[in-house]
C-alpha positions in Angstrom: -209.9 47.0 -108.1 -208.1 44.6 -105.8 -204.5 43.6 -106.6 -203.5 40.2 -107.9 -201.8 39.4 -104.6 -204.9 40.3 -102.6 -207.1 38.2 -104.8 -204.7 35.3 -104.5 -204.6 35.6 -100.7 -208.4 35.8 -100.7 -208.8 32.7 -102.8 -207.1 30.6 -100.1 -209.7 31.3 -97.5 -212.9 30.7 -99.5 -215.5 28.7 -97.5 -215.4 25.0 -98.2 -211.9 24.9 -99.5 -210.0 21.7 -98.8 -207.7 21.6 -95.7 -204.1 22.1 -96.6 -201.5 19.4 -95.8 -200.4 19.8 -92.2 -203.4 22.0 -91.3 -204.9 21.8 -87.8 -207.9 19.9 -89.2 -205.7 17.2 -90.7 -203.5 17.0 -87.6 -206.5 16.7 -85.3 -208.0 14.0 -87.5 -204.7 12.1 -87.6 -204.4 12.3 -83.8 -208.0 11.0 -83.4 -207.3 8.1 -85.8 -204.2 7.1 -83.8 -206.1 7.3 -80.6 -208.8 5.1 -82.0 -206.2 2.7 -83.3 -204.7 2.5 -79.8 -208.1 1.7 -78.3 -208.8 -1.0 -80.9 -205.4 -2.5 -80.2 -206.1 -2.3 -76.5 -209.4 -4.2 -76.8 -207.7 -7.0 -78.8 -204.6 -7.3 -76.6 -206.3 -7.0 -73.3 -208.9 -9.6 -74.3 -206.2 -12.0 -75.5 -203.6 -11.6 -72.8 -205.2 -9.7 -69.9 -204.7 -6.1 -68.9 -201.7 -6.8 -66.6 -199.7 -8.7 -69.2 -199.9 -6.0 -71.9 -197.4 -3.1 -71.9 -197.6 0.3 -73.4 -194.9 -0.8 -75.8 -197.2 -3.7 -76.9 -200.0 -1.2 -77.4 -197.9 1.1 -79.4 -196.5 -1.6 -81.6 -200.0 -2.9 -82.4 -201.1 0.5 -83.3 -198.0 1.4 -85.3 -196.5 3.9 -82.9 -193.7 3.7 -80.4 -194.4 3.0 -76.7 -193.6 6.5 -75.5 -195.8 8.0 -78.2 -198.8 6.5 -76.4 -198.4 9.2 -73.8 -199.4 11.8 -76.4 -202.9 10.3 -76.2 -203.2 8.7 -72.8 -201.4 9.4 -69.4 -200.9 5.7 -68.9 -202.2 2.2 -69.5 -205.0 2.4 -66.9 -206.3 5.5 -68.8 -206.5 3.4 -72.0 -208.6 0.8 -70.2 -210.8 3.5 -68.7 -211.4 5.2 -72.0 -212.2 1.9 -73.6 -214.8 0.8 -71.1 -216.3 4.3 -70.3 -216.7 5.0 -74.0 -218.4 1.8 -74.9 -220.7 2.1 -71.9 -221.7 5.6 -73.1 -222.3 4.3 -76.6 -224.6 1.6 -75.3 -226.6 4.1 -73.3 -226.8 6.5 -76.2 -227.8 3.8 -78.6 -230.3 2.2 -76.3 -232.0 5.6 -75.8 -232.2 6.2 -79.5 -233.8 2.8 -80.1 -236.4 3.4 -77.4 -237.1 6.9 -78.6 -237.6 5.9 -82.2 -240.2 3.2 -81.4 -243.5 4.2 -79.9 -244.7 0.6 -79.8 -243.1 -1.1 -76.7 -242.8 -4.5 -78.5 -241.0 -2.9 -81.4 -238.8 -1.0 -79.0 -237.9 -4.2 -77.2 -237.1 -6.0 -80.4 -234.9 -3.0 -81.4 -233.0 -3.2 -78.0 -232.4 -6.9 -78.4 -231.1 -6.4 -82.0 -228.9 -3.5 -80.7 -227.4 -5.6 -77.9 -226.8 -8.6 -80.2 -225.1 -6.3 -82.7 -222.8 -5.1 -79.9 -222.1 -8.6 -78.6 -221.2 -10.0 -82.1 -219.4 -6.8 -83.1 -217.3 -6.2 -80.0 -216.6 -9.5 -78.3 -213.2 -8.3 -77.1 -214.6 -5.4 -75.2 -217.0 -7.8 -73.4 -214.2 -10.0 -72.4 -212.1 -7.0 -71.1 -215.1 -5.8 -69.1 -215.6 -9.2 -67.5 -212.0 -9.8 -66.7 -210.3 -6.5 -66.2 -213.0 -4.2 -64.7 -211.3 -4.4 -61.3 -208.1 -2.9 -62.8 -210.0 0.5 -63.2 -209.6 3.2 -60.6 -212.5 3.5 -58.2 -213.6 6.7 -60.0 -213.7 5.0 -63.4 -215.5 1.9 -62.0 -218.2 4.3 -60.7 -218.4 6.0 -64.0 -218.9 2.7 -65.9 -221.4 1.4 -63.4 -223.4 4.6 -63.6 -223.6 4.5 -67.3 -224.5 0.8 -67.4 -227.2 1.1 -64.7 -228.7 3.9 -66.8 -228.7 1.5 -69.8 -230.4 -1.2 -67.8 -233.1 1.4 -66.9 -233.8 2.0 -70.6 -234.7 -1.7 -70.9 -236.7 -1.6 -67.7 -238.8 1.3 -68.9 -239.7 -0.5 -72.1 -240.4 -3.8 -70.3 -242.7 -2.0 -67.8 -244.9 -1.0 -70.7 -245.2 -4.7 -71.7 -245.5 -6.0 -68.1 -247.3 -3.1 -66.3 -248.0 -5.2 -63.2 -244.6 -6.6 -62.8 -242.2 -5.2 -60.1 -239.3 -3.2 -61.4 -236.8 -5.5 -59.6 -238.0 -8.4 -61.7 -237.8 -6.4 -64.9 -234.2 -5.6 -64.0 -233.5 -9.2 -63.4 -234.9 -10.0 -66.9 -232.7 -7.4 -68.4 -229.6 -8.6 -66.7 -230.4 -12.3 -67.6 -230.8 -11.2 -71.2 -227.4 -9.4 -71.2 -225.8 -12.6 -69.7 -227.4 -14.7 -72.5 -226.4 -12.4 -75.3 -223.0 -11.3 -74.0 -221.8 -14.9 -73.3 -221.6 -15.3 -77.1 -217.9 -14.6 -77.5 -217.1 -17.2 -74.8 -219.6 -20.0 -75.5 -221.0 -19.8 -79.0 -219.1 -22.8 -80.4 -220.0 -25.5 -82.8 -217.8 -28.6 -82.5 -214.9 -26.4 -81.6 -215.5 -23.8 -84.3 -216.9 -20.4 -83.9 -220.6 -20.2 -85.0 -221.2 -17.7 -87.7 -223.2 -14.5 -86.9 -225.8 -15.5 -89.5 -226.6 -18.5 -87.3 -226.0 -16.9 -83.9 -227.9 -13.7 -84.5 -231.5 -15.1 -85.0 -230.9 -17.7 -82.3 -229.9 -15.2 -79.7 -232.6 -12.7 -80.7 -235.4 -15.3 -80.4 -234.1 -16.7 -77.1 -233.7 -13.2 -75.6 -237.2 -12.1 -76.7 -238.7 -15.4 -75.3 -237.1 -14.7 -71.9 -238.1 -11.1 -71.8 -241.7 -11.7 -72.8 -242.4 -14.8 -70.8 -245.2 -14.7 -68.3 -243.6 -15.0 -64.9 -246.8 -16.5 -63.5 -246.6 -19.5 -65.7 -245.4 -22.6 -63.9 -243.7 -25.6 -65.7 
């Protein structure tokens, strides 16, 4: 029969037991939360002031840590910008692929892609502004990584559009996709109503309907 000490020791290692305070699981989760807080702060501050005008101390203060503590998560400010834009580009690609894979009907897939892009534009306007203004602040390697991911995302749209416009050249389909991104992503800059930001409940159906109209239009039709 096992001793009381052995039984007590065994009870602390039962599968599914809650992590103890200060355990590796809790520490890694806390580190990930701080990293995400820094990225969220970076999106807001870079969008508001521009990459060059934001310091590591600014980022740390906005995320509730000291400036030097930022180095525990990123080697420098440029690495924060790279992580922000590479991560969101990967998320767009992964999300677009999921939408396309879940809809066998090409029209349903296209509607899903439009809704997905509108969700992104309305939910992460700061990231769009940072991409537009501060992309050139990335290293050449990180610029290439972002471009590769975003080109792959465009091709997800092109593949769906090709099923709806089988006789249309791929270059025109890419132009339709890029024009649609321009329409949707301009939301954080231009969707205003007498100087006030238009609510998403109004902006969403308007953007989705306009985007679908542009994507489905017959290019052979003349005004």
